C-alpha positions as CSV (number, residue, x, y, z in Angstrom):
1,M,149.4,48.2,162.0
2,S,150.8,51.7,161.7
3,E,150.8,54.1,164.6
4,V,148.2,56.4,162.8
5,K,145.8,53.4,162.4
6,R,146.2,52.5,166.0
7,V,145.3,56.0,167.1
8,N,142.3,56.0,164.8
9,V,141.1,52.6,166.2
10,F,141.6,53.9,169.7
11,K,139.6,57.0,169.0
12,W,136.8,54.9,167.6
13,L,136.7,52.5,170.5
14,F,136.7,55.2,173.1
15,S,134.8,57.9,171.3
16,K,132.2,59.9,173.4
17,E,129.2,57.9,174.3
18,I,126.1,58.7,172.2
19,D,122.7,58.7,173.9
20,F,120.8,56.2,171.7
21,Y,118.0,56.2,174.2
22,K,117.4,59.9,173.5
23,L,117.6,59.4,169.8
24,L,115.1,56.6,169.8
25,E,112.8,58.7,172.1
26,E,113.0,61.6,169.7
27,Q,112.2,59.4,166.7
28,S,109.3,57.7,168.4
29,K,107.9,61.1,169.5
30,L,107.9,62.3,165.9
31,T,106.2,59.1,164.9
32,L,103.5,59.7,167.5
33,E,103.1,63.3,166.4
34,G,102.7,62.2,162.8
35,V,100.0,59.7,163.8
36,C,98.2,62.3,165.8
37,A,98.3,64.6,162.8
38,L,96.8,61.7,160.8
39,E,94.0,61.4,163.3
40,K,93.3,65.1,163.0
41,Y,93.2,64.9,159.2
42,M,90.7,62.0,159.5
43,T,88.6,64.2,161.7
44,T,88.7,67.5,159.7
45,G,89.2,66.2,156.2
46,N,91.4,69.3,155.6
47,I,94.3,68.4,153.3
48,E,96.5,70.9,155.1
49,D,96.2,68.7,158.2
50,G,97.2,65.8,156.0
51,H,100.3,67.7,154.7
52,E,101.4,68.1,158.4
53,V,101.8,64.3,158.4
54,N,104.0,64.5,155.3
55,K,106.1,67.3,157.0
56,I,106.6,65.3,160.2
57,E,107.5,62.2,158.2
58,K,110.4,64.1,156.5
59,E,111.6,65.4,159.9
60,A,111.5,61.8,161.3
61,D,113.5,60.5,158.4
62,R,116.2,63.0,159.2
63,K,116.2,61.9,162.9
64,R,116.5,58.2,161.8
65,Q,119.4,59.1,159.5
66,E,121.1,60.8,162.5
67,L,120.7,57.7,164.5
68,I,122.1,55.5,161.8
69,D,125.0,57.8,161.3
70,E,125.8,57.6,165.0
71,L,125.4,53.9,165.0
72,D,127.9,53.5,162.1
73,K,130.6,55.3,163.9
74,T,130.0,54.2,167.5
75,F,131.6,51.0,169.0
76,I,129.8,50.9,172.3
77,T,126.0,51.0,172.4
78,P,123.7,50.6,175.4
79,F,122.1,47.4,174.0
80,D,122.6,45.3,170.9
81,R,123.2,47.6,167.9
82,E,121.1,45.4,165.6
83,D,118.2,45.8,168.0
84,I,118.6,49.6,167.9
85,F,118.6,49.5,164.1
86,Q,115.6,47.2,163.8
87,L,113.6,49.2,166.4
88,S,114.3,52.5,164.7
89,K,113.3,50.9,161.3
90,A,110.0,49.6,162.7
91,I,109.2,53.0,164.3
92,D,110.0,54.7,161.0
93,D,107.7,52.2,159.1
94,I,104.8,53.2,161.3
95,L,105.0,56.8,160.2
96,D,105.8,55.8,156.6
97,Y,102.4,54.1,156.3
98,A,100.7,57.1,158.0
99,D,102.3,59.3,155.4
100,T,101.4,57.1,152.4
101,T,97.8,56.9,153.6
102,V,97.5,60.7,153.3
103,K,99.3,60.7,149.9
104,E,97.1,58.1,148.4
105,M,93.9,59.6,149.7
106,E,94.9,62.9,148.0
107,I,95.8,61.1,144.8
108,Y,92.5,59.1,144.8
109,N,90.6,62.2,145.8
110,L,89.1,60.4,148.8
111,Q,87.6,62.0,151.9
112,P,88.0,60.6,155.4
113,T,85.2,58.4,156.7
114,S,84.1,57.4,160.2
115,E,85.5,53.9,159.6
116,L,88.9,55.3,158.8
117,Q,88.8,57.6,161.7
118,E,88.0,54.7,164.1
119,I,91.0,52.7,162.9
120,V,93.4,55.6,163.1
121,T,92.3,56.3,166.6
122,V,93.2,52.8,167.6
123,I,96.5,53.2,165.8
124,K,97.2,56.4,167.7
125,F,96.6,54.6,171.1
126,S,99.0,51.8,170.2
127,T,101.6,54.3,168.8
128,D,101.4,56.2,172.1
129,L,102.1,53.0,174.0
130,I,105.1,52.2,171.7
131,H,106.5,55.7,172.4
132,K,106.0,55.3,176.2
133,S,107.7,51.9,176.0
134,V,110.7,53.4,174.1
135,C,110.9,56.1,176.8
136,N,111.1,53.4,179.5
137,L,114.0,51.5,178.0
138,N,116.4,53.2,180.4
139,K,113.9,53.8,183.2
140,N,111.0,51.5,184.2
141,K,111.7,48.3,182.4
142,K,108.7,46.4,183.8
143,E,106.3,49.1,182.8
144,G,108.0,49.4,179.4
145,M,107.4,45.7,178.8
146,K,103.8,46.0,179.7
147,Q,103.3,48.9,177.4
148,A,104.9,47.0,174.5
149,L,102.6,44.0,175.1
150,K,99.6,46.2,175.3
151,A,100.5,48.0,172.0
152,K,100.5,44.6,170.3
153,K,97.0,43.8,171.5
154,Y,95.7,46.9,169.7
155,E,97.0,45.4,166.4
156,N,94.3,42.7,166.8
157,E,91.7,45.3,167.2
158,V,92.8,47.1,164.0
159,E,92.7,43.8,162.1
160,N,89.1,43.1,163.3
161,L,88.1,46.6,162.2
162,Y,89.9,46.1,158.9
163,R,88.0,43.0,158.1
164,K,84.6,44.3,159.3
165,N,85.0,47.6,157.3
166,L,86.3,45.8,154.2
167,A,83.2,43.6,154.2
168,K,81.0,46.7,154.6
169,L,82.9,48.4,151.8
170,F,82.1,45.6,149.3
171,E,78.4,46.4,149.8
172,E,79.0,49.6,147.8
173,E,78.1,49.7,144.1
174,D,80.9,52.0,142.9
175,V,83.7,49.6,142.0
176,K,86.3,52.3,141.6
177,Y,85.5,53.6,145.1
178,I,85.8,50.1,146.5
179,L,89.2,49.6,145.0
180,K,90.6,52.9,146.0
181,M,89.3,52.7,149.6
182,R,90.5,49.1,149.9
183,E,94.1,50.4,149.4
184,I,93.7,52.9,152.2
185,F,92.4,50.2,154.5
186,R,95.5,48.1,153.6
187,H,97.8,51.0,154.4
188,L,96.3,51.3,157.8
189,S,96.5,47.5,158.4
190,N,100.1,47.6,157.4
191,C,100.7,50.4,159.8
192,A,99.3,48.3,162.6
193,D,101.5,45.4,161.5
194,K,104.6,47.7,162.0
195,I,103.3,48.7,165.5
196,D,103.0,45.0,166.3
197,L,106.6,44.5,165.0
198,A,107.9,47.4,167.1
199,G,106.2,45.8,170.1
200,D,107.9,42.5,169.4
201,I,111.3,44.1,169.1
202,L,110.8,46.1,172.3
203,G,109.7,42.9,174.1
204,H,112.9,41.2,172.8
205,I,115.0,44.0,174.1
206,Y,113.4,44.1,177.5
207,V,113.7,40.3,177.9
208,K,117.5,40.6,177.4
209,M,117.7,43.6,179.7
210,M,115.7,42.0,182.5
């Protein structure tokens, strides 16, 4: 190995430590803000509130890219680099589904309903717990584990609401409306699945830390 290559490897191995805890916290905070914006949209029905979700999603994408870029050039990470990547992806997917929910509602010209609002409120509660759990990764690990497990329980509540409201939806006579609204319910169900996955990944990380 040439001297130049040795120097470059040395610099890579001992480059300044990147605060991945902070990057994950910032990303999960943006995801929570996006879900809160979705809840507001479901309350007001104002498409400008929906566009706030789209705006936050783009900002969160940039934050995730920043994390990935740092992960690619950093040798030493506070915990398994694959876990960092997978947790970041799951958090990103939560907001992606919130974003596509708004976009499809706009495309289909659908207005929020009390049923959608109820599901989104549960999603917000569980997303808040995911964010708190992420913030505890380098603080209170026992509390962080509890928050991750509690977030997963909310996923069951969303699934129950999804099935109940889907059955109610099929009582409608307008077939086009049924098909359109079913897609929205699916987006929210998928959003809850990603929250469940984020909870699993966090639990996996905490088990290894504790």
